[in-house]
N, C-alpha and C positions, 0 to 999 in steps of 0.2 A: 337611401337616400330620402328624405323628406318630400310629403305632398307640397307640392307648387315650386319644385325645383327646375331649373331649364337645363338641358343637356346640348352644347353645342348651339344656344342661340334658338332651339328647334324644339326640340320634345320636352314638355313640362311633365311634369310626373302627377300622375292623379291620386296613385294610391299603389299598395303594394299588393301583388295578387299570390306572392307566396316564397317563402323562402325552402333552400334544400340545401344539398351538400355542394353543392356547386357553385351557386351565389343568388340571387335573388331575382325577383321578375315584378316588373312593373305595371301597371295599367298604364298608358300617356295619351297626350295629343300631338300631331303634327301640328304647329304653329304657322308652315309655313306652306300649305294647301289649306284651300276653300274650305272651309266648315269645319276645321280643323279634326278632320278623323280621328278617333282610335286608333292608337298601333298598343304594340308591346314590346316592353325593354326590358332585354336580358344583361343582366353584370354580374361580372365574373371579374372574381378575386384571388388569385392561389393564392394560398398559404406561405408558400416559402418565396423569399424573396432572394433568392439565390439566382445568380445571372446567367446560372444553365440551365433550369427550370423554367426560369422568366422566359429564354431565348425557345424553349421547346413549347412552354403555352404558346407564344405566338407563332409557332408553325400552326400547334392544334389547332386555334383560333382559327385559322386564315384557311387552314383544310376545311373546316368545318364551315365556314362563310362559303367559302366557292360551292358545296356541297349544299347549299341550302339555297345560295342564287340559284342555281339549274335546276334542282328538282321542287322548289316552286315555280319556277318559269317555265315548266314541262306540265304541271299536274293543278289543278285544281284542289284538290285534297293534300295539298301542304302546303304552309305558313309560306308566305313570299317572302323574301326580304327585301328590305326597305334600307338599309343602311347598314355599315361595322366598321366602328372604329378605337382605339387604342387610347387612353392619358393616361400616362406615365406608365402603373403596373395594374391599371383597372381595362378589362375588357369590355366591350359592349354589344349587341346585337338587335336590332331594333327589325323586328317584325312585322304582319298583317295581323290585325286584331279580329281574332273566329269567335261573332257573335254565338254564344249557344251555351251547352254545358258536356261535361266527361261525361259519358257511358255509366263512370260507377255509380252516378243518378239511376242508371236503369237494373244495373245489376247489384241494385241490395239486398245483405245476407238473408237467407231463406226464401228468396225470390225465384223461381223457377222460366222462365222463359219457355215458349214454346218451342217445336222443332222447325217451325217455319219462320218464327221471328229470327231464331238462333243460327238458320240459314242467310237470310239476311243481312242479319250483325257480319257474320264472318264473310260473307260475300263484301261487303262495305269495307270492312277493313281492309281487305286482300286488294283492293283496287286501290284505296289507299295507297298501299305497300309496292303495287306492280311499277310504278315510275322509277323507285326507289332500288330494287331488285335489279331493274333491268341496266341502271347503271352503274350495279354493283356495289350499290351503298345498302351496308347492314345497319338497322334502326339501333338496335339493341335495349331498348326500354318501351317494348309494348305492353302494357296494361292499360286497363280502365281509363284509368286517374288522363294518359297519354292519347285519349281517342275521345276527339271533340262530334259531337250531333250539331251542325251547324242550324239556325235555326230557319236560314231562308228556304232551303230546299231537304232538310234533314240529312243530308251525306257526313259521313264519318271524315273528319279531316284528322289526319297525324300528328303530333303536336311532338314538342323535346326530341329532337333527336341525340341519343348520347353520347357522341364524340368530344362535347364539350366537356363533359363532366368528367372525362382526362385532363383536363387544368388542374383540378381541385388535388388531384392523389397521384400526382408527379413527387416523387421523393427520391431524396441525395444519400447512396450509402456510403458506408464508411472508405472505400477504394475509391469514392469522387463518381461512379455512376448512375445516372438518373434514368429511374423506374419506375413505372407503374405499380400501387402496389395493392390493388384490388379491381375488379372485376365492374366494368360498367352493365347494371343491369337490376333486378328486383327481383328478392327472394321469391319462389312459387311461380313466377314467367319465365327465369334466366333456366336454361340447362345446365346441365354439368358441362360440357365442353366452352361454354362462355363462363362461367364461373372459375372454371380457370385459365383465363384468358386467351382462347381462342374460337371465338364465336364465326358463326360462320352464316349463312342466308338463311339454310334452316335454321337457325337459332328464333328466327324471326319467325318462322311456323311454328316453330317448338310454342313461342309465346304467345300467336292469334289461336292454336288450338288450346291453350289452356284460358284465352278467353271463352271461348265458347263452349268447352267443359264447364267453367263456371255458372255460366248462362244458364245450363240446361241443370245444374245440376244447386244452385245457388248459395254450393261454398267456394270459400277461399281453393289455389290449388294447395296451400302451403297446409291445409287441412284434410286431404284427403290420403287415403292410405295409399304404398307402395308395395308393387311386389316384389319381394325379398330375393325371387328369383331372378327376374327380368330389371330390376328398378324402374319399371313402368308403372303410372299412375292407374291407381284401382277406381274408377270412378262408374261404371255401366247402373249397377246396379241402386245409385242416386237419383236414376234419369229415367223419365220416358223417352225412350228415343230408340231411331228404325234400326233396325244393324246395317244399312247402307251410311247413314251418317256417320253413327258410332264409330265401322273399320275407319271412315277418312279420319274424323279426329283421333282415333288411336294413332292413326300413322305419320299423324302431322306431332303429335307429343310421344312417339317413341325415346326411348331412351339414348340409345343409338343411333347418333345422327345420319348413319348413313343410308338409313333404313324410313328414313322421314323422305316425305316430298321435299324437293331441293330446293322453291323457290316459290313464291305467290303466283305466279302462272301456272304451274304444276298443277297447284290446287285450284285454283279457278277451272281449269280441264277439267275438273273431277266433278265441282262441284255443280254446274248448269245441266249435267243429266241427272238428277238425283231428282226421285219423286219423294213426298214425305206417306208412310204407311201411316195408315191410319188403324189402330184396330179397335173397332166399334166395340167390343166388349170392356175397352178399358178408357175412359174418357182421356183426354189430357191432363194435364196434371200444370196449369202453371199460376198457381200464389204459395200460400204455405199452411196448407190445410193439412192436419195431422194425419199419420199415414202409421202403420206398426210398425213397432219396433225393428220385427222380421225382416220387412221391406224395407228399411234406413239403412240395419248395420252392414257394412262393408263383410263380404265374406273372406277371407284369410286362404291362402293357397293350401295345400295337404302339406303338415309338415314328412310327412314320409315321398312325397314327390319332389318338394321342396330338396330336400337332403340327397335325392338320387341325382336330381340334375346338377348340383354345384358338384357334388361330389364327380359324376361323367365328363362336367368342360374342363374344372381341374386335371382330373388325369389326365385326358387328351394332350392338355395343355404338355404335362409332363413327359408324355408319350409314353406312356404303360399302359396305353388301353388294351392293347390285345394280349398282355399279361394277365390282367387284373378285374377286368369288367366279367361277370357273373351273369348266367343267364337272367333270372331276377330282375336284371335291372336293365335288360334287355329287351321289354315288352314293345310295343307297340306306340304307346304313349310317348313313353321316355326317347326312345325314338327320335320319335316326330320333336319332342321339345331341345329334347337335344340338339340337334340339326338347324330350330331355329335361334339358339340364346350360343351357342357355342363362342362366336365371337365375342360377346358382351359378359360371357363370364371369364372367359381368358386375361380380360382387361377389369375382370372386379374381385376373383380369388382367385388364391394363390393353397393350393392343397398340400399338405403333407402327409404321407399314407403310413400308419402305424396300423401293429395287429392288434385287430380289434375296437382300433381309433379311425377318426377321420380328424386330421386338422383344417381348417381353412381361414383365409384372411379374407376379409368381407370388407367392404364398404358399406354408408348407407345415409342417408339422409336423416340430417334432424331441422327443428325448429327454436326457434328463441324468440320470444314476446315480449312484448312492453306491456302497462297496468292495465291496458285497455284489451287486450289479446288479441291484438293487430302483431304480424310478425315481422320482423324488426332484422334479422338475418336468416340463413339457412346452410348451416355453416353443414359440412360432412363427416361422417366418423369413421373410423377405420376399426374392426375388432378382430380376437384371435378365437376363432369359434371349435370348440374338439367336441364331436358328434360321437356317440357311442348307443348302438344296438342294446336295448337294455332286454331283449324278448319279444318275440311275434312281430317283430318290424317295429318294433316301438322305437324312437331313439328320443335322447336327452341328448339337449342342447348346451353349453353350457361356455360360458364366456368369461376370458381371462381377462382378471381384474389388474390395473398395474399395482402395484405398493403404493402410499403418498402418505403424507398428513395433512391432517385438512380439520376447520374449527366445528367442532360437535355441538347443537343445539343450535337455538335460534336468541339472535338478540330480543332485548325487552322492548324496541322500538317494531318488531316484526307483528305486522295488524296479525289477532289472534294468536300470538302466543303465550304463553303460560309459563308458572316456576319451575314446574316438571320439566318443561326443555332447557333446563338452566341446573348451574351455569355454565356459560357455553368452558370448551376448554382443545384443548388440540391431543388427536389420537395420532399415532405412527400405522396404519394397517398396511402389515404386508400383503404379499402381494396373491390371489387367491383366486380359483374359479367361483361363481354363481348363474345359477339357472338362466338362461335368456330367457324363459319364462314361468313367471307359477306352473306347477305341476298342473299338468289336465288329468284331464276324467282317462283319457286313455292310457296313460302315465301311471296314471293309482290302478285302473284293472290288470295292467300287465303286470306289476309288482304284489298289489296288495287281493285279485281278484275278485273286489266287487266295486259297489260305485253308490258312495252315501249324497253326492249331493242333489241337491236341490234342483236346483237348474240345469235339466240335462245335454250334454253334448258332448262330445269325444273332446274338442280342441278347445272347452271351455275349461275354469279354471278347476281342480276338484274343488269342492269347499264342504261344508257342514260339517269339518274334523277337527277333532279337538286338539292342543299340542303332546298330548300322548299320540294321537293315532298319527301325526304327522313325523315323530322321532321313530316311532314305530316302522314310518314308512323307509327313512333315513337309513335304519339298521336289516330291513330286509334289500335295497336297492345295493350295501356297502357288500352284503354276501352275495349277489347274484353278480357283479363286477368286479370282486375283488378288490376293490378302493373304500374308503372311505366317505361316506357323504354323512355332512350334516346340518341343519338347521343355521341359518347366518348368528353370529353375536348380532348385539343391536346395532355397536360401531360398527361391523361390516355392511350391513344394512344401509346405514345416515349415510354413509360413504359413497357406496355403490348406487344409493337415487342422486345424490348430489352429482356425481359425476363433474367434478371440480366447478361445481358452480356453489354461489354462496346468495344468490336468492330464494326466495320463502318454497319456491320448485326448480325441478332440472329445466323447465321449457323458458325460466325465466317471472316475472313478476306476478304475472298469474295462471291461470288454465283455463282452459273454456270442452265444453265435451265434445269439440272435434280431435283432441287430444286425448281428454281422459274420460273414463266411464263413471261419472258420481251425478250427482241430482243438481242437473243444472240450473235450477231455481233458485239455487244461493249461489250464485258468482263470489268472487275472492277481487277486493283493488276496484277496478274501473270495468271491468271487464261485462257483457251483457248478459244476458240468460239465455237459456240453453236447453236442448231436450234434457228429460231425465227417463232413462229407458228401463228404471225400477226392474234391473234384473241383470246378471254376468255376463258379458262379450265373449266369444271366441280372443284368446291369448292372439298377439301380434298384429292386432289389426290396425292398431295406433302407431304412430313412430316411435320411434326406440328414441331415449337421453343418449347423450356423446360418450359409454360406454356398450352400446350397444344393446341395452336391457330394455325390456318390452311392460310395460304396465307397474312401472312401480308406486305409479299415483293411482288411486282408484283400483277398481272391477272386485276384489278381495282383499281384507285384509289380510298381513303375510307373519303370521306365527315367527317371532326368535328365540333364540337359546337361553337368553337371559332373564332371569326372577326377575320381579318389578319391584323397582327401587323409584319415591318420590321427585329425588333429585340425581344427580349427577354427582355429587359429593362424595368421595372417598370411588368412584368410577375407573376403571381398568384405563389406558393411556394406550395401551398395544394393540388395540384391535381383537382383542380378547373377548370371551363373554363372560360378564357379572355374574356369578352363580351362587355369591356367598354375603350373609348379612341381611337377608330378606326369607320372607316366606315364599320357599320354593312352590307354592299350590298356586304361584301368580305368575304367567310369564306374558312377555312383551308382545304385543301386538303395533304393526307399523304400516302403514301407506293408503289409510282409508281404502273405501268400497263403494261398491254401484250406489248403496244408499244413504251414503255421507253427505254433508255440507262441501264446500271445495278446500275451504280453510283445515277441514279433517284430512285432506290428502297431501296436505304442505310435508315437502322434507323431515323438517322435525319432531312434527305429531306425534306424540306419544299416547299409547292403550294398556290398559292390562285386561286379560281375562284369567279367569280360572281354569289351569290345567287339562283337568277334564270336560269344559266349557264345548259345544260343538254348535256352530250357528250358522245359516245361511252364508253368511258375508266374508266366512273366514277360510283361509286357505294360507301358502306357504311352497316358498320355493330352494332350493339346495342349494350350499356350496360345499366344497371341496379343496384339499390341495394342491397346488398345481403340482408341485412334484410325485404327489401319490397317483393325481390322475392320470400323466403321461407315464406311469412306471413299468408301460411296456414298450418305450420304444426302443428299437434298434439301432446300437451306437454303428 
């Protein structure tokens, strides 16, 4: 619609307020009322012209209008509905105009609100949401952009109820049935049951909790790490927060919805009883002042404990607890975690018990970002993980990488690409296993008996190792386990890194320091600058790619088996390592590292190093044949 256009001889369009997947929103004037007050016109147009789709769209539209009409009359924190009408295949809602600004202006990246301000914000959102929940209405798209701070009284007003967006995602399948193809909601604020198309009142509570966490941490939810045991967000170490408030927020955003508060009223009953605890030795942090890297880095779960609890949960679900649980797992801590997590784990992992091995089917979250680094999708992945004790209760986790064909290298149009990344060529990679993480210092010590790393930490990647050192590790690990482990071929590495994507990074068009450990002062595409940690970080604290592999970009360079070649002319196309036709003293390095610019962390970036060279930026991960790794499988 154009400025000046008049709908139904009454509503004059002033300007566009925005365009979304479901339609357009306009600022307008009501010419029938004294003073021509402003109003908001939402224009909804189904993509499909199929009569069945249009009939369902009409019913959804009427349902939405009835809901808004009732809620707006019962609450001053939900916009009132003035009119709704249909003209041919176009639908229109006319609503109250809320003068103010959405709270995304208050929750800018890096800015941390005080605890008292966060409590006030969460209360304001819940008060607006109460009327909806009392009427059993789920909003489904609570996020900062849909929370208006009204100028006149500074109250939070809840806008943009999500049901109307269903109109735009109606499709008709080959059998003639009309369905909704995507869930309504926004990645990061949308819990798993909602993304699966089964939202509940507690799904809104999850979203409100995420807004509160964003206020305290200054970080978008999609950039916070996830506990691989429970699926819950790890956020407390990013905020200065009292235990009472942190406990409430944790319950609000629990991955398993029965463990959350069930509606807005339940949370409001708890919040008024809170008092803000202030530690006089620690002043509140309400700005973006720099803090130490250690204070800002999420602490990952201990790998040993993660494996124990996953196996316990899976075996319990399979009915083998009495026969297979051993005393080393039945310590007090694992029993407590088992009882708290079993119901979630049954839904998230399916184990297969092998002599000396455990195989777990695990689900996980990842993200896709645009050129600005903004999250546009939050898909869930599924991986088969093989876990083996390599000695002294240290475990190696290997992910099964499905075979497939991919286009290796970068196009000339990719920013910061070079001739050494071409020519692009198709490679057929057979199925294989790859280390879920780069080899850690704990794993290195268990096999090699020493630790050469410059940045010490059991869960950090081992570094300051040469290519020869890495291959020695593989040989000794093979002797210990009886299975053959090697460094990945260059094509295996890039195939696993890309994880079926074609963008510069597996996360999309760019990366951000919330996703990758690199020098955030040098962004890629249109992403903003970010933190430079100036050191390695523990493995597994960032989100994985869609194959379930962690830290394929950044942290440490990773040695590959191949010798260095200036380009791909003559390169193998079967996934094998290229070890002929060049100087064997120079070997491939992939993935970038903690001290590199963002573009050096691209999927296609290639570097070489002398095979006997060791630096604090170089590590590796291992690969193995699926057949060899599972050779102990009992039929």
